[in-house]
mmJSON file of the N, C-alpha and C atoms, coordinates in Angstrom:
{"data_MODEL":{"atom_site":{
"group_PDB":["ATOM","ATOM","ATOM","ATOM","ATOM","ATOM","ATOM","ATOM","ATOM","ATOM","ATOM","ATOM","ATOM","ATOM","ATOM","ATOM","ATOM","ATOM","ATOM","ATOM","ATOM","ATOM","ATOM","ATOM","ATOM","ATOM","ATOM","ATOM","ATOM","ATOM","ATOM","ATOM","ATOM","ATOM","ATOM","ATOM","ATOM","ATOM","ATOM","ATOM","ATOM","ATOM","ATOM","ATOM","ATOM","ATOM","ATOM","ATOM","ATOM","ATOM","ATOM","ATOM","ATOM","ATOM","ATOM","ATOM","ATOM","ATOM","ATOM","ATOM","ATOM","ATOM","ATOM","ATOM","ATOM","ATOM","ATOM","ATOM","ATOM","ATOM","ATOM","ATOM","ATOM","ATOM","ATOM","ATOM","ATOM","ATOM","ATOM","ATOM","ATOM","ATOM","ATOM","ATOM","ATOM","ATOM","ATOM","ATOM","ATOM","ATOM","ATOM","ATOM","ATOM","ATOM","ATOM","ATOM","ATOM","ATOM","ATOM","ATOM","ATOM","ATOM","ATOM","ATOM","ATOM","ATOM","ATOM","ATOM","ATOM","ATOM","ATOM","ATOM","ATOM","ATOM","ATOM","ATOM","ATOM","ATOM","ATOM","ATOM","ATOM","ATOM","ATOM","ATOM","ATOM","ATOM","ATOM","ATOM","ATOM","ATOM","ATOM","ATOM","ATOM","ATOM","ATOM","ATOM","ATOM","ATOM","ATOM","ATOM","ATOM","ATOM","ATOM","ATOM","ATOM","ATOM","ATOM","ATOM","ATOM","ATOM","ATOM","ATOM","ATOM","ATOM","ATOM","ATOM","ATOM","ATOM","ATOM","ATOM","ATOM","ATOM","ATOM","ATOM","ATOM","ATOM","ATOM","ATOM","ATOM","ATOM","ATOM","ATOM","ATOM","ATOM","ATOM","ATOM","ATOM","ATOM","ATOM","ATOM","ATOM","ATOM","ATOM","ATOM","ATOM","ATOM","ATOM","ATOM","ATOM","ATOM","ATOM","ATOM","ATOM","ATOM","ATOM","ATOM","ATOM","ATOM","ATOM","ATOM","ATOM"],
"id":[1,2,3,4,5,6,7,8,9,10,11,12,13,14,15,16,17,18,19,20,21,22,23,24,25,26,27,28,29,30,31,32,33,34,35,36,37,38,39,40,41,42,43,44,45,46,47,48,49,50,51,52,53,54,55,56,57,58,59,60,61,62,63,64,65,66,67,68,69,70,71,72,73,74,75,76,77,78,79,80,81,82,83,84,85,86,87,88,89,90,91,92,93,94,95,96,97,98,99,100,101,102,103,104,105,106,107,108,109,110,111,112,113,114,115,116,117,118,119,120,121,122,123,124,125,126,127,128,129,130,131,132,133,134,135,136,137,138,139,140,141,142,143,144,145,146,147,148,149,150,151,152,153,154,155,156,157,158,159,160,161,162,163,164,165,166,167,168,169,170,171,172,173,174,175,176,177,178,179,180,181,182,183,184,185,186,187,188,189,190,191,192,193,194,195,196,197,198,199,200,201],
"type_symbol":["N","C","C","N","C","C","N","C","C","N","C","C","N","C","C","N","C","C","N","C","C","N","C","C","N","C","C","N","C","C","N","C","C","N","C","C","N","C","C","N","C","C","N","C","C","N","C","C","N","C","C","N","C","C","N","C","C","N","C","C","N","C","C","N","C","C","N","C","C","N","C","C","N","C","C","N","C","C","N","C","C","N","C","C","N","C","C","N","C","C","N","C","C","N","C","C","N","C","C","N","C","C","N","C","C","N","C","C","N","C","C","N","C","C","N","C","C","N","C","C","N","C","C","N","C","C","N","C","C","N","C","C","N","C","C","N","C","C","N","C","C","N","C","C","N","C","C","N","C","C","N","C","C","N","C","C","N","C","C","N","C","C","N","C","C","N","C","C","N","C","C","N","C","C","N","C","C","N","C","C","N","C","C","N","C","C","N","C","C","N","C","C","N","C","C","N","C","C","N","C","C"],
"label_atom_id":["N","CA","C","N","CA","C","N","CA","C","N","CA","C","N","CA","C","N","CA","C","N","CA","C","N","CA","C","N","CA","C","N","CA","C","N","CA","C","N","CA","C","N","CA","C","N","CA","C","N","CA","C","N","CA","C","N","CA","C","N","CA","C","N","CA","C","N","CA","C","N","CA","C","N","CA","C","N","CA","C","N","CA","C","N","CA","C","N","CA","C","N","CA","C","N","CA","C","N","CA","C","N","CA","C","N","CA","C","N","CA","C","N","CA","C","N","CA","C","N","CA","C","N","CA","C","N","CA","C","N","CA","C","N","CA","C","N","CA","C","N","CA","C","N","CA","C","N","CA","C","N","CA","C","N","CA","C","N","CA","C","N","CA","C","N","CA","C","N","CA","C","N","CA","C","N","CA","C","N","CA","C","N","CA","C","N","CA","C","N","CA","C","N","CA","C","N","CA","C","N","CA","C","N","CA","C","N","CA","C","N","CA","C","N","CA","C","N","CA","C","N","CA","C","N","CA","C","N","CA","C","N","CA","C"],
"label_alt_id":[null,null,null,null,null,null,null,null,null,null,null,null,null,null,null,null,null,null,null,null,null,null,null,null,null,null,null,null,null,null,null,null,null,null,null,null,null,null,null,null,null,null,null,null,null,null,null,null,null,null,null,null,null,null,null,null,null,null,null,null,null,null,null,null,null,null,null,null,null,null,null,null,null,null,null,null,null,null,null,null,null,null,null,null,null,null,null,null,null,null,null,null,null,null,null,null,null,null,null,null,null,null,null,null,null,null,null,null,null,null,null,null,null,null,null,null,null,null,null,null,null,null,null,null,null,null,null,null,null,null,null,null,null,null,null,null,null,null,null,null,null,null,null,null,null,null,null,null,null,null,null,null,null,null,null,null,null,null,null,null,null,null,null,null,null,null,null,null,null,null,null,null,null,null,null,null,null,null,null,null,null,null,null,null,null,null,null,null,null,null,null,null,null,null,null,null,null,null,null,null,null],
"label_comp_id":["MET","MET","MET","VAL","VAL","VAL","ALA","ALA","ALA","THR","THR","THR","VAL","VAL","VAL","VAL","VAL","VAL","ASP","ASP","ASP","LYS","LYS","LYS","ARG","ARG","ARG","SER","SER","SER","LEU","LEU","LEU","HIS","HIS","HIS","ILE","ILE","ILE","GLU","GLU","GLU","SER","SER","SER","SER","SER","SER","GLY","GLY","GLY","GLN","GLN","GLN","LEU","LEU","LEU","CYS","CYS","CYS","ILE","ILE","ILE","TYR","TYR","TYR","CYS","CYS","CYS","GLY","GLY","GLY","ALA","ALA","ALA","CYS","CYS","CYS","VAL","VAL","VAL","GLY","GLY","GLY","ILE","ILE","ILE","CYS","CYS","CYS","PRO","PRO","PRO","LEU","LEU","LEU","ASN","ASN","ASN","CYS","CYS","CYS","ILE","ILE","ILE","TYR","TYR","TYR","LEU","LEU","LEU","ASP","ASP","ASP","GLU","GLU","GLU","THR","THR","THR","ARG","ARG","ARG","ILE","ILE","ILE","THR","THR","THR","PHE","PHE","PHE","ASP","ASP","ASP","GLU","GLU","GLU","THR","THR","THR","THR","THR","THR","CYS","CYS","CYS","THR","THR","THR","ARG","ARG","ARG","CYS","CYS","CYS","ASN","ASN","ASN","ILE","ILE","ILE","CYS","CYS","CYS","VAL","VAL","VAL","LYS","LYS","LYS","ALA","ALA","ALA","CYS","CYS","CYS","PRO","PRO","PRO","VAL","VAL","VAL","GLY","GLY","GLY","ALA","ALA","ALA","ILE","ILE","ILE","GLU","GLU","GLU","ILE","ILE","ILE","GLY","GLY","GLY"],
"label_asym_id":["A","A","A","A","A","A","A","A","A","A","A","A","A","A","A","A","A","A","A","A","A","A","A","A","A","A","A","A","A","A","A","A","A","A","A","A","A","A","A","A","A","A","A","A","A","A","A","A","A","A","A","A","A","A","A","A","A","A","A","A","A","A","A","A","A","A","A","A","A","A","A","A","A","A","A","A","A","A","A","A","A","A","A","A","A","A","A","A","A","A","A","A","A","A","A","A","A","A","A","A","A","A","A","A","A","A","A","A","A","A","A","A","A","A","A","A","A","A","A","A","A","A","A","A","A","A","A","A","A","A","A","A","A","A","A","A","A","A","A","A","A","A","A","A","A","A","A","A","A","A","A","A","A","A","A","A","A","A","A","A","A","A","A","A","A","A","A","A","A","A","A","A","A","A","A","A","A","A","A","A","A","A","A","A","A","A","A","A","A","A","A","A","A","A","A","A","A","A","A","A","A"],
"label_entity_id":["1","1","1","1","1","1","1","1","1","1","1","1","1","1","1","1","1","1","1","1","1","1","1","1","1","1","1","1","1","1","1","1","1","1","1","1","1","1","1","1","1","1","1","1","1","1","1","1","1","1","1","1","1","1","1","1","1","1","1","1","1","1","1","1","1","1","1","1","1","1","1","1","1","1","1","1","1","1","1","1","1","1","1","1","1","1","1","1","1","1","1","1","1","1","1","1","1","1","1","1","1","1","1","1","1","1","1","1","1","1","1","1","1","1","1","1","1","1","1","1","1","1","1","1","1","1","1","1","1","1","1","1","1","1","1","1","1","1","1","1","1","1","1","1","1","1","1","1","1","1","1","1","1","1","1","1","1","1","1","1","1","1","1","1","1","1","1","1","1","1","1","1","1","1","1","1","1","1","1","1","1","1","1","1","1","1","1","1","1","1","1","1","1","1","1","1","1","1","1","1","1"],
"label_seq_id":[1,1,1,2,2,2,3,3,3,4,4,4,5,5,5,6,6,6,7,7,7,8,8,8,9,9,9,10,10,10,11,11,11,12,12,12,13,13,13,14,14,14,15,15,15,16,16,16,17,17,17,18,18,18,19,19,19,20,20,20,21,21,21,22,22,22,23,23,23,24,24,24,25,25,25,26,26,26,27,27,27,28,28,28,29,29,29,30,30,30,31,31,31,32,32,32,33,33,33,34,34,34,35,35,35,36,36,36,37,37,37,38,38,38,39,39,39,40,40,40,41,41,41,42,42,42,43,43,43,44,44,44,45,45,45,46,46,46,47,47,47,48,48,48,49,49,49,50,50,50,51,51,51,52,52,52,53,53,53,54,54,54,55,55,55,56,56,56,57,57,57,58,58,58,59,59,59,60,60,60,61,61,61,62,62,62,63,63,63,64,64,64,65,65,65,66,66,66,67,67,67],
"pdbx_PDB_ins_code":[null,null,null,null,null,null,null,null,null,null,null,null,null,null,null,null,null,null,null,null,null,null,null,null,null,null,null,null,null,null,null,null,null,null,null,null,null,null,null,null,null,null,null,null,null,null,null,null,null,null,null,null,null,null,null,null,null,null,null,null,null,null,null,null,null,null,null,null,null,null,null,null,null,null,null,null,null,null,null,null,null,null,null,null,null,null,null,null,null,null,null,null,null,null,null,null,null,null,null,null,null,null,null,null,null,null,null,null,null,null,null,null,null,null,null,null,null,null,null,null,null,null,null,null,null,null,null,null,null,null,null,null,null,null,null,null,null,null,null,null,null,null,null,null,null,null,null,null,null,null,null,null,null,null,null,null,null,null,null,null,null,null,null,null,null,null,null,null,null,null,null,null,null,null,null,null,null,null,null,null,null,null,null,null,null,null,null,null,null,null,null,null,null,null,null,null,null,null,null,null,null],
"Cartn_x":[-11.524,-12.858,-13.064,-14.213,-14.551,-15.482,-15.151,-15.994,-17.159,-18.325,-19.509,-19.658,-19.837,-20.025,-21.517,-21.99,-23.405,-23.562,-24.453,-24.77,-25.626,-25.095,-25.817,-27.186,-27.3,-28.584,-29.687,-29.305,-30.311,-30.843,-30.204,-30.634,-31.795,-32.793,-33.979,-33.734,-34.228,-34.104,-35.505,-35.673,-36.983,-36.842,-37.908,-37.917,-39.046,-38.838,-39.856,-40.786,-42.023,-43.014,-43.254,-42.99,-43.189,-42.065,-40.862,-39.725,-39.522,-39.837,-39.558,-40.263,-39.508,-40.075,-40.221,-39.993,-40.174,-39.376,-38.13,-37.281,-36.621,-36.504,-35.91,-34.397,-33.759,-32.299,-31.785,-32.47,-32.046,-32.207,-33.27,-33.524,-32.433,-32.077,-31.095,-29.678,-29.368,-27.993,-27.764,-28.808,-28.668,-27.953,-26.788,-26.039,-26.692,-27.624,-28.276,-29.723,-30.169,-31.543,-32.586,-32.427,-33.374,-34.284,-34.391,-35.281,-36.319,-37.583,-38.688,-39.492,-39.897,-40.613,-41.917,-42.983,-44.219,-44.679,-45.856,-46.301,-46.509,-46.64,-46.984,-45.984,-44.987,-44.041,-42.813,-41.794,-40.579,-40.523,-40.184,-40.005,-38.617,-38.124,-36.793,-36.87,-36.111,-35.978,-34.884,-35.302,-34.344,-33.554,-34.001,-33.235,-32.053,-32.148,-31.077,-30.149,-30.711,-29.967,-28.81,-27.644,-26.465,-26.216,-27.082,-26.968,-25.67,-25.377,-24.144,-24.213,-25.391,-25.634,-25.54,-25.384,-25.309,-26.617,-27.73,-29.029,-29.221,-28.739,-28.838,-28.095,-26.906,-26.085,-26.663,-27.324,-27.875,-29.172,-29.881,-31.173,-30.978,-31.565,-31.361,-32.078,-33.032,-33.798,-33.608,-32.73,-32.462,-33.613,-34.366,-35.557,-35.296,-34.087,-33.814,-32.964,-33.376,-32.651,-32.361,-31.182,-30.82,-30.463,-31.111,-30.811,-31.66],
"Cartn_y":[-3.152,-3.648,-4.918,-5.031,-6.177,-7.093,-8.371,-9.351,-9.732,-9.847,-10.266,-11.773,-12.433,-13.879,-14.167,-14.959,-15.311,-16.744,-16.945,-18.288,-18.955,-19.998,-20.664,-21.168,-21.559,-22.093,-21.033,-19.758,-18.702,-18.462,-19.06,-18.884,-19.817,-19.283,-20.052,-20.729,-21.927,-22.661,-22.915,-22.666,-22.876,-23.162,-23.674,-23.927,-23.118,-22.734,-22.009,-23.01,-23.008,-23.908,-23.646,-22.408,-22.067,-22.617,-22.742,-23.235,-24.74,-25.295,-26.7,-27.626,-28.589,-29.583,-30.95,-30.993,-32.204,-33.39,-33.123,-34.175,-35.028,-34.501,-35.251,-35.192,-34.389,-34.29,-33.853,-32.927,-32.43,-33.497,-34.272,-35.323,-36.382,-36.78,-37.831,-37.45,-36.163,-35.745,-35.223,-34.965,-34.413,-35.423,-35.04,-35.978,-36.255,-35.411,-35.593,-36.065,-36.317,-36.78,-35.895,-34.594,-33.686,-32.966,-33.496,-32.93,-33.982,-33.563,-34.477,-33.959,-34.86,-34.497,-35.271,-34.54,-35.219,-34.601,-34.906,-34.468,-32.963,-32.277,-30.86,-29.918,-30.466,-29.562,-30.292,-29.49,-29.968,-29.316,-30.097,-29.535,-29.886,-29.054,-29.194,-29.303,-30.199,-30.266,-29.271,-28.07,-27.0,-27.2,-28.09,-28.355,-29.276,-30.077,-30.988,-30.384,-29.596,-29.019,-28.148,-28.329,-27.533,-26.415,-26.261,-25.237,-25.405,-26.637,-26.949,-26.519,-26.204,-25.744,-26.833,-28.081,-29.155,-29.251,-29.11,-29.186,-28.006,-26.842,-25.656,-25.893,-26.446,-26.719,-27.853,-28.805,-29.964,-29.654,-28.62,-28.307,-27.819,-28.524,-28.162,-26.889,-26.424,-25.229,-24.059,-24.204,-23.107,-22.78,-23.794,-23.558,-23.455,-23.799,-23.809,-22.599,-21.919,-20.754,-20.904,-20.486,-20.433,-18.986,-18.433,-17.037,-16.459],
"Cartn_z":[-11.574,-11.799,-10.96,-10.343,-9.511,-10.284,-10.344,-11.026,-10.139,-10.736,-10.013,-10.127,-9.011,-9.004,-8.94,-9.892,-9.945,-9.472,-8.516,-8.052,-9.124,-9.752,-10.833,-10.392,-9.147,-8.662,-8.675,-8.707,-8.729,-10.139,-11.142,-12.524,-12.844,-13.489,-13.86,-15.203,-15.363,-16.629,-17.172,-18.471,-19.072,-20.557,-21.131,-22.567,-23.187,-24.408,-25.152,-25.811,-25.388,-25.963,-27.431,-27.871,-29.277,-30.149,-29.584,-30.353,-30.228,-29.077,-28.789,-29.772,-30.297,-31.219,-30.541,-29.235,-28.422,-28.956,-29.356,-29.917,-28.831,-27.623,-26.524,-26.449,-27.297,-27.27,-25.905,-25.274,-23.965,-22.884,-22.988,-22.002,-22.073,-23.273,-23.46,-23.074,-23.113,-22.853,-21.433,-20.687,-19.334,-18.418,-17.878,-17.04,-15.691,-15.277,-13.981,-14.107,-15.332,-15.581,-14.909,-15.059,-14.407,-15.406,-16.619,-17.623,-17.98,-17.992,-18.258,-19.437,-20.308,-21.527,-21.618,-21.935,-22.316,-23.642,-24.095,-25.419,-25.531,-24.412,-24.479,-23.818,-23.114,-22.459,-21.946,-21.655,-21.006,-19.638,-18.638,-17.306,-16.797,-15.902,-15.353,-13.84,-13.264,-11.809,-11.428,-11.099,-10.836,-9.548,-8.687,-7.463,-7.742,-8.796,-9.174,-10.225,-11.112,-12.235,-11.745,-12.361,-12.015,-13.017,-13.995,-15.033,-15.821,-16.206,-16.938,-18.405,-18.889,-20.263,-21.328,-20.943,-21.937,-22.722,-22.043,-22.725,-23.672,-23.275,-24.125,-25.432,-25.338,-26.528,-27.374,-26.735,-27.449,-28.193,-27.772,-28.376,-29.808,-30.778,-32.192,-32.613,-31.814,-32.197,-31.236,-30.257,-29.323,-28.395,-27.993,-27.182,-25.681,-25.22,-23.788,-23.413,-22.353,-21.851,-20.371,-19.986,-18.569,-18.275,-17.303,-17.001,-15.928],
"occupancy":[1.0,1.0,1.0,1.0,1.0,1.0,1.0,1.0,1.0,1.0,1.0,1.0,1.0,1.0,1.0,1.0,1.0,1.0,1.0,1.0,1.0,1.0,1.0,1.0,1.0,1.0,1.0,1.0,1.0,1.0,1.0,1.0,1.0,1.0,1.0,1.0,1.0,1.0,1.0,1.0,1.0,1.0,1.0,1.0,1.0,1.0,1.0,1.0,1.0,1.0,1.0,1.0,1.0,1.0,1.0,1.0,1.0,1.0,1.0,1.0,1.0,1.0,1.0,1.0,1.0,1.0,1.0,1.0,1.0,1.0,1.0,1.0,1.0,1.0,1.0,1.0,1.0,1.0,1.0,1.0,1.0,1.0,1.0,1.0,1.0,1.0,1.0,1.0,1.0,1.0,1.0,1.0,1.0,1.0,1.0,1.0,1.0,1.0,1.0,1.0,1.0,1.0,1.0,1.0,1.0,1.0,1.0,1.0,1.0,1.0,1.0,1.0,1.0,1.0,1.0,1.0,1.0,1.0,1.0,1.0,1.0,1.0,1.0,1.0,1.0,1.0,1.0,1.0,1.0,1.0,1.0,1.0,1.0,1.0,1.0,1.0,1.0,1.0,1.0,1.0,1.0,1.0,1.0,1.0,1.0,1.0,1.0,1.0,1.0,1.0,1.0,1.0,1.0,1.0,1.0,1.0,1.0,1.0,1.0,1.0,1.0,1.0,1.0,1.0,1.0,1.0,1.0,1.0,1.0,1.0,1.0,1.0,1.0,1.0,1.0,1.0,1.0,1.0,1.0,1.0,1.0,1.0,1.0,1.0,1.0,1.0,1.0,1.0,1.0,1.0,1.0,1.0,1.0,1.0,1.0,1.0,1.0,1.0,1.0,1.0,1.0],
"B_iso_or_equiv":[0.0,0.0,0.0,0.0,0.0,0.0,0.0,0.0,0.0,0.0,0.0,0.0,0.0,0.0,0.0,0.0,0.0,0.0,0.0,0.0,0.0,0.0,0.0,0.0,0.0,0.0,0.0,0.0,0.0,0.0,0.0,0.0,0.0,0.0,0.0,0.0,0.0,0.0,0.0,0.0,0.0,0.0,0.0,0.0,0.0,0.0,0.0,0.0,0.0,0.0,0.0,0.0,0.0,0.0,0.0,0.0,0.0,0.0,0.0,0.0,0.0,0.0,0.0,0.0,0.0,0.0,0.0,0.0,0.0,0.0,0.0,0.0,0.0,0.0,0.0,0.0,0.0,0.0,0.0,0.0,0.0,0.0,0.0,0.0,0.0,0.0,0.0,0.0,0.0,0.0,0.0,0.0,0.0,0.0,0.0,0.0,0.0,0.0,0.0,0.0,0.0,0.0,0.0,0.0,0.0,0.0,0.0,0.0,0.0,0.0,0.0,0.0,0.0,0.0,0.0,0.0,0.0,0.0,0.0,0.0,0.0,0.0,0.0,0.0,0.0,0.0,0.0,0.0,0.0,0.0,0.0,0.0,0.0,0.0,0.0,0.0,0.0,0.0,0.0,0.0,0.0,0.0,0.0,0.0,0.0,0.0,0.0,0.0,0.0,0.0,0.0,0.0,0.0,0.0,0.0,0.0,0.0,0.0,0.0,0.0,0.0,0.0,0.0,0.0,0.0,0.0,0.0,0.0,0.0,0.0,0.0,0.0,0.0,0.0,0.0,0.0,0.0,0.0,0.0,0.0,0.0,0.0,0.0,0.0,0.0,0.0,0.0,0.0,0.0,0.0,0.0,0.0,0.0,0.0,0.0,0.0,0.0,0.0,0.0,0.0,0.0],
"pdbx_formal_charge":[null,null,null,null,null,null,null,null,null,null,null,null,null,null,null,null,null,null,null,null,null,null,null,null,null,null,null,null,null,null,null,null,null,null,null,null,null,null,null,null,null,null,null,null,null,null,null,null,null,null,null,null,null,null,null,null,null,null,null,null,null,null,null,null,null,null,null,null,null,null,null,null,null,null,null,null,null,null,null,null,null,null,null,null,null,null,null,null,null,null,null,null,null,null,null,null,null,null,null,null,null,null,null,null,null,null,null,null,null,null,null,null,null,null,null,null,null,null,null,null,null,null,null,null,null,null,null,null,null,null,null,null,null,null,null,null,null,null,null,null,null,null,null,null,null,null,null,null,null,null,null,null,null,null,null,null,null,null,null,null,null,null,null,null,null,null,null,null,null,null,null,null,null,null,null,null,null,null,null,null,null,null,null,null,null,null,null,null,null,null,null,null,null,null,null,null,null,null,null,null,null],
"auth_seq_id":[1,1,1,2,2,2,3,3,3,4,4,4,5,5,5,6,6,6,7,7,7,8,8,8,9,9,9,10,10,10,11,11,11,12,12,12,13,13,13,14,14,14,15,15,15,16,16,16,17,17,17,18,18,18,19,19,19,20,20,20,21,21,21,22,22,22,23,23,23,24,24,24,25,25,25,26,26,26,27,27,27,28,28,28,29,29,29,30,30,30,31,31,31,32,32,32,33,33,33,34,34,34,35,35,35,36,36,36,37,37,37,38,38,38,39,39,39,40,40,40,41,41,41,42,42,42,43,43,43,44,44,44,45,45,45,46,46,46,47,47,47,48,48,48,49,49,49,50,50,50,51,51,51,52,52,52,53,53,53,54,54,54,55,55,55,56,56,56,57,57,57,58,58,58,59,59,59,60,60,60,61,61,61,62,62,62,63,63,63,64,64,64,65,65,65,66,66,66,67,67,67],
"auth_comp_id":["MET","MET","MET","VAL","VAL","VAL","ALA","ALA","ALA","THR","THR","THR","VAL","VAL","VAL","VAL","VAL","VAL","ASP","ASP","ASP","LYS","LYS","LYS","ARG","ARG","ARG","SER","SER","SER","LEU","LEU","LEU","HIS","HIS","HIS","ILE","ILE","ILE","GLU","GLU","GLU","SER","SER","SER","SER","SER","SER","GLY","GLY","GLY","GLN","GLN","GLN","LEU","LEU","LEU","CYS","CYS","CYS","ILE","ILE","ILE","TYR","TYR","TYR","CYS","CYS","CYS","GLY","GLY","GLY","ALA","ALA","ALA","CYS","CYS","CYS","VAL","VAL","VAL","GLY","GLY","GLY","ILE","ILE","ILE","CYS","CYS","CYS","PRO","PRO","PRO","LEU","LEU","LEU","ASN","ASN","ASN","CYS","CYS","CYS","ILE","ILE","ILE","TYR","TYR","TYR","LEU","LEU","LEU","ASP","ASP","ASP","GLU","GLU","GLU","THR","THR","THR","ARG","ARG","ARG","ILE","ILE","ILE","THR","THR","THR","PHE","PHE","PHE","ASP","ASP","ASP","GLU","GLU","GLU","THR","THR","THR","THR","THR","THR","CYS","CYS","CYS","THR","THR","THR","ARG","ARG","ARG","CYS","CYS","CYS","ASN","ASN","ASN","ILE","ILE","ILE","CYS","CYS","CYS","VAL","VAL","VAL","LYS","LYS","LYS","ALA","ALA","ALA","CYS","CYS","CYS","PRO","PRO","PRO","VAL","VAL","VAL","GLY","GLY","GLY","ALA","ALA","ALA","ILE","ILE","ILE","GLU","GLU","GLU","ILE","ILE","ILE","GLY","GLY","GLY"],
"auth_asym_id":["A","A","A","A","A","A","A","A","A","A","A","A","A","A","A","A","A","A","A","A","A","A","A","A","A","A","A","A","A","A","A","A","A","A","A","A","A","A","A","A","A","A","A","A","A","A","A","A","A","A","A","A","A","A","A","A","A","A","A","A","A","A","A","A","A","A","A","A","A","A","A","A","A","A","A","A","A","A","A","A","A","A","A","A","A","A","A","A","A","A","A","A","A","A","A","A","A","A","A","A","A","A","A","A","A","A","A","A","A","A","A","A","A","A","A","A","A","A","A","A","A","A","A","A","A","A","A","A","A","A","A","A","A","A","A","A","A","A","A","A","A","A","A","A","A","A","A","A","A","A","A","A","A","A","A","A","A","A","A","A","A","A","A","A","A","A","A","A","A","A","A","A","A","A","A","A","A","A","A","A","A","A","A","A","A","A","A","A","A","A","A","A","A","A","A","A","A","A","A","A","A"],
"auth_atom_id":["N","CA","C","N","CA","C","N","CA","C","N","CA","C","N","CA","C","N","CA","C","N","CA","C","N","CA","C","N","CA","C","N","CA","C","N","CA","C","N","CA","C","N","CA","C","N","CA","C","N","CA","C","N","CA","C","N","CA","C","N","CA","C","N","CA","C","N","CA","C","N","CA","C","N","CA","C","N","CA","C","N","CA","C","N","CA","C","N","CA","C","N","CA","C","N","CA","C","N","CA","C","N","CA","C","N","CA","C","N","CA","C","N","CA","C","N","CA","C","N","CA","C","N","CA","C","N","CA","C","N","CA","C","N","CA","C","N","CA","C","N","CA","C","N","CA","C","N","CA","C","N","CA","C","N","CA","C","N","CA","C","N","CA","C","N","CA","C","N","CA","C","N","CA","C","N","CA","C","N","CA","C","N","CA","C","N","CA","C","N","CA","C","N","CA","C","N","CA","C","N","CA","C","N","CA","C","N","CA","C","N","CA","C","N","CA","C","N","CA","C","N","CA","C","N","CA","C","N","CA","C","N","CA","C"],
"pdbx_PDB_model_num":[1,1,1,1,1,1,1,1,1,1,1,1,1,1,1,1,1,1,1,1,1,1,1,1,1,1,1,1,1,1,1,1,1,1,1,1,1,1,1,1,1,1,1,1,1,1,1,1,1,1,1,1,1,1,1,1,1,1,1,1,1,1,1,1,1,1,1,1,1,1,1,1,1,1,1,1,1,1,1,1,1,1,1,1,1,1,1,1,1,1,1,1,1,1,1,1,1,1,1,1,1,1,1,1,1,1,1,1,1,1,1,1,1,1,1,1,1,1,1,1,1,1,1,1,1,1,1,1,1,1,1,1,1,1,1,1,1,1,1,1,1,1,1,1,1,1,1,1,1,1,1,1,1,1,1,1,1,1,1,1,1,1,1,1,1,1,1,1,1,1,1,1,1,1,1,1,1,1,1,1,1,1,1,1,1,1,1,1,1,1,1,1,1,1,1,1,1,1,1,1,1]
}}}
């Protein structure tokens, strides 16, 4: 069996506006400071993000997906 290597940079990162409670946990824990929060949405700097999944694990409601 041959393992498939996925380039992490090709993975899209997004948050679910329906789940997000705008707590800022992801913003505070991101080691590269590439997550931005305002009153109505979270945005990600996908050119800086390394898809380390720290924000995914930090989100208390599971609103962030990388894939």
